[in-house]
PATORRO-953271 format. One line per 5 residues: their letters; for each residue x, y, z of C-alpha. Coordinates in steps of 0.05 Angstrom, whole numbers. Example, Ala and Ser with C-alpha at 12.3 -4.5 7.8 and 13.67 -1.06 7.14 Angstrom:
as) 246,-90,156  273,-21,143
***
This chain:
xxxxx) 2507,1124,2994  2521,1067,3043  2491,1008,3004  2557,976,2983  2556,904,2958
xxxxx) 2614,856,2958  2616,804,2902  2674,766,2871  2707,797,2810  2736,738,2773
xxxxx) 2796,743,2726  2777,768,2658  2770,714,2604  2778,763,2547  2830,742,2496
xxxxx) 2887,790,2492  2907,800,2419  2961,849,2438  3032,874,2440  3064,845,2379
xxxxx) 3112,904,2382  3138,893,2453  3165,838,2496  3122,787,2521  3054,981,2895
xxxxx) 3037,996,2940  3047,938,2990  2975,950,3011  2917,928,2977  2917,826,2900
xxxxx) 2865,793,2855  2798,821,2838  2736,833,2880  2689,892,2876  2633,926,2913
xxxxx) 2585,973,2880  2558,1032,2919  2486,1057,2910  2467,989,2881  2402,952,2878
xxxxx) 2424,893,2919  2450,854,2858  2524,846,2846  2561,836,2781  2621,796,2761
xxxxx) 2675,816,2712  2643,772,2659  2577,808,2667  2549,749,2707  2496,758,2762
xxxxx) 2448,816,2753  2481,884,2750  2460,945,2789  2429,969,2724  2383,910,2712
xxxxx) 2388,848,2669  2442,797,2660  2496,813,2609  2534,764,2565  2608,769,2550
xxxxx) 2640,733,2491  2699,694,2519  2733,701,2452  2722,776,2448  2782,817,2424
xxxxx) 2803,882,2457  2783,937,2407  2852,969,2409  2920,954,2379  2977,959,2428
xxxxx) 3047,982,2411  3107,1011,2448  3117,1085,2433  3177,1097,2480  3219,1051,2523
xxxxx) 3277,1061,2572  3239,1108,2618  3259,1112,2691  3198,1103,2735  3151,1149,2696
xxxxx) 3092,1177,2735  3053,1226,2692  3044,1242,2618  3016,1307,2591  3009,1332,2520
xxxxx) 3012,1405,2496  2982,1435,2433  3047,1435,2393  3048,1359,2396  3101,1349,2449
xxxxx) 3090,1302,2507  3122,1313,2575  3135,1254,2622  3155,1259,2695  3205,1209,2721
xxxxx) 3204,1199,2796  3279,1209,2805  3269,1282,2785  3268,1294,2710  3215,1315,2660
xxxxx) 3228,1281,2594  3205,1305,2526  3174,1263,2471  3170,1296,2403  3149,1263,2338
xxxxx) 3148,1197,2374  3221,1202,2397  3247,1210,2468  3294,1270,2471  3362,1256,2502
xxxxx) 3361,1320,2544  3308,1330,2598  3263,1391,2600  3286,1402,2672  3323,1362,2725
xxxxx) 3306,1379,2796  3360,1389,2849  3361,1402,2924  3316,1409,2963  3284,1358,2916
xxxxx) 3280,1289,2949  3268,1220,2919  3256,1169,2973  3208,1110,2974  3145,1131,2938
xxxxx) 3165,1204,2935  3201,1245,2883  3174,1279,2821  3102,1257,2813  3044,1295,2782
xxxxx) 3045,1344,2723  2993,1386,2689  2995,1435,2630  2962,1503,2633  2900,1509,2588
xxxxx) 2935,1570,2557  3003,1535,2551  3012,1560,2479  3015,1631,2505  3044,1626,2575
xxxxx) 3085,1562,2574  3063,1541,2644  3068,1471,2672  3049,1451,2743  3090,1399,2780
xxxxx) 3084,1362,2847  3146,1336,2881  3176,1315,2947  3229,1356,2982  3268,1361,3047
xxxxx) 3249,1415,3096  3301,1451,3139  3297,1399,3194  3305,1341,3146  3231,1322,3144
xxxxx) 3199,1302,3078  3144,1346,3051  3112,1358,2983  3099,1420,2943  3067,1445,2879
xxxxx) 3107,1488,2832  3091,1528,2770  3144,1519,2716  3157,1563,2656  3176,1528,2590
xxxxx) 3217,1569,2540  3266,1550,2486  3262,1476,2502  3277,1483,2576  3236,1493,2640
xxxxx) 3252,1536,2700  3216,1544,2767  3170,1604,2762  3132,1602,2828  3118,1558,2888
xxxxx) 3042,1552,2892  3034,1508,2954  3084,1477,3002  3087,1440,3069  3041,1384,3044
xxxxx) 3054,1326,3091  3102,1276,3060  3141,1215,3078  3176,1154,3050  3107,1129,3029
xxxxx) 3037,1158,3020  3051,1223,2984  2990,1224,2938  3016,1265,2881  2966,1269,2824
xxxxx) 2950,1339,2800  2898,1357,2747  2865,1421,2722  2790,1415,2727  2737,1442,2680
xxxxx) 2733,1503,2727  2807,1519,2709  2828,1505,2781  2883,1457,2803  2863,1394,2841
xxxxx) 2916,1358,2882  2915,1289,2916  2955,1282,2980  2972,1222,3025  2973,1216,3100
xxxxx) 3046,1191,3106  3024,1132,3150  2993,1180,3200  2919,1162,3189  2893,1215,3237
xxxxx) 2916,1269,3187  2860,1248,3139  2807,1269,3190  2842,1333,3212  2811,1392,3175
xxxxx) 2873,1434,3190  2921,1385,3157  2934,1380,3082  2948,1305,3089  2898,1253,3066
xxxxx) 2859,1303,3025  2841,1327,2956  2860,1400,2950  2836,1455,2903  2874,1519,2888
xxxxx) 2878,1572,2834  2931,1568,2780  2966,1625,2816  2963,1589,2883  2903,1628,2910
xxxxx) 2848,1595,2951  2781,1594,2914  2726,1631,2952  2677,1574,2942  2722,1520,2973
xxxxx) 2684,1481,3026  2727,1505,3084  2741,1580,3088  2812,1601,3070  2832,1528,3061
xxxxx) 2854,1490,2999  2819,1427,3025  2764,1403,2977  2750,1334,3006  2778,1294,3064
xxxxx) 2783,1224,3093  2829,1198,3039  2886,1149,3052  2929,1156,2990  2890,1178,2929
xxxxx) 2931,1176,2864  2882,1185,2807  2835,1241,2784  2789,1244,2723  2728,1284,2702
xxxxx) 2668,1268,2659  2663,1336,2625  2591,1322,2603  2565,1325,2675  2625,1352,2713
xxxxx) 2632,1292,2758  2702,1281,2787  2726,1209,2800  2786,1188,2841  2824,1124,2857
xxxxx) 2850,1109,2926  2896,1057,2958  2867,1018,3016  2907,993,3075  2916,920,3054
xxxxx) 2856,914,3007  2792,954,2999  2821,997,2944  2769,1048,2922  2737,1083,2862
xxxxx) 2703,1146,2888  2661,1202,2861  2688,1265,2893  2641,1319,2919  2661,1384,2952
xxxxx) 2664,1381,3027  2651,1307,3033  2688,1259,3080  2709,1192,3051  2721,1158,3117
xxxxx) 2794,1138,3125  2814,1114,3177  2746,1108,3209  2717,1060,3157  2739,1015,3100
xxxxx) 2696,980,3049  2627,965,3078  2644,983,3150  2601,1046,3151  2531,1022,3169
xxxxx) 2503,1091,3187  2520,1129,3123  2564,1178,3161  2617,1178,3107  2615,1180,3031
xxxxx) 2615,1109,3004  2660,1087,2947  2627,1072,2880  2668,1008,2879  2721,975,2921
xxxxx) 2766,914,2915  2740,877,2976  2790,828,3004  2836,834,2945  2886,884,2917
xxxxx) 2886,931,2858  2934,985,2884  2903,1036,2836  2941,1097,2812  2923,1140,2751
xxxxx) 2853,1140,2723  2824,1167,2658  2754,1181,2634  2749,1157,2562  2720,1212,2519
xxxxx) 2717,1177,2451  2731,1111,2418  2706,1040,2433  2705,1051,2508  2676,1121,2509
xxxxx) 2640,1136,2574  2681,1087,2616  2736,1098,2667  2803,1063,2660  2845,1055,2723
xxxxx) 2918,1035,2725  2936,981,2776  3005,971,2806  3001,908,2849  2943,883,2806
xxxxx) 2987,890,2743  2927,907,2699  2880,961,2677  2809,963,2704  2754,980,2655
xxxxx) 2700,1011,2698  2630,1017,2668  2587,1072,2697  2512,1078,2700  2480,1127,2651
xxxxx) 2477,1182,2704  2549,1169,2726  2531,1157,2799  2541,1081,2801  2591,1029,2778
xxxxx) 2556,973,2740  2617,932,2721  2691,927,2738  2730,887,2687  2805,871,2690
xxxxx) 2841,877,2624  2913,868,2602  2924,826,2664  2998,808,2672  3014,836,2603
xxxxx) 3060,893,2623  3073,887,2697  3059,945,2743  3019,1001,2711  3025,1071,2739
xxxxx) 2981,1113,2695  2933,1114,2636  2916,1176,2596  2861,1188,2545  2887,1226,2484
xxxxx) 2848,1275,2441  2857,1228,2382  2820,1170,2415  2885,1135,2432  2901,1112,2503
xxxxx) 2971,1119,2534  2996,1072,2588  3058,1080,2632  3090,1020,2665  3128,1023,2732
xxxxx) 3170,960,2736  3232,998,2756  3201,1028,2818  3233,979,2867  3172,935,2874
xxxxx) 3168,907,2803  3209,859,2761  3239,900,2704  3233,871,2634  3270,887,2571
xxxxx) 3256,958,2552  3224,980,2618  3196,1026,2634  3151,1037,2574  3100,1084,2545
xxxxx) 3049,1040,2509  2998,1068,2461  2930,1035,2449  2902,1054,2381  2828,1041,2365
xx) 2821,986,2313  2785,1007,2248
***
């Protein structure tokens, strides 16, 4: 797992026939360079240049057109962080200042589903972050939310709540997990329900790197709990929600349901942003190693990293159907783009990392793969680090071309 190769990832030359319907980070980790773990000793550029880890040279048509039509579904959002859909067709969007907004029939409702109050805290990168819908939402109305709050002494922490949705409003039903280390920055915040019907949670190390290597701390980890807050018996550490460790500030989770592989995105310190395949009980190295530093294979190597440049990756989606089926898409904040990540057939290697929609929409917080083959993209130009444009922040939908 320690054969990581660094090669330049040049700016994509793909033509962007996009966005006729709309106007034309993390301070860590800026242009594009990648390293492929478990490779064969041959790197690959964004254009498919040099030999890939999978074999022969690939050609890319410089005049190729992205196989999706882009349009703005909703605008005027206030730093949106997560988007989830439920079976009745509604979409719920978290806004970092503390509201869950409702989109129904393509329209943004004027009244929020819920607006959080004290001890809720929005400061820096904190606030209302991740959201997930229960697999049995139709019957139980449960949502799961991750947000920052102030403890009794005034310290910032994070917690996971179960919400109950009824009659167009949500109320707090139960606190599932609290006292997750928090701060002005590095709060993690992505939550997803896995194919095992358990809740996975990314956490940050609040600028205390040593937390990521401390098995007794919830900071700098990926956690795994039951939908009732219980600790699964088969978690790697007994009576602990910790599933993997050695993370700096992971903000994206996605599964390939065909093989069960879990992928995550992670912010590096100034560069060396990562795409990882997550395995139970593994240590991903922060702060002991970055990029290609680990020469002894002590830690789990990233599938790809940004080298000396910055992606600032947040949400990630595994594309289940449509023109890019089988690929990962990762949202980039500082990079102001999506990354299309091509995986090897067995899903254990990255064979190509290709920037798309570069500088089209500004900072991109999240990308979601819909059941209808559409892709949904959230911008974050109102987060204090971007330059807001007319209509920001936006929910952009990518519809496969016929």
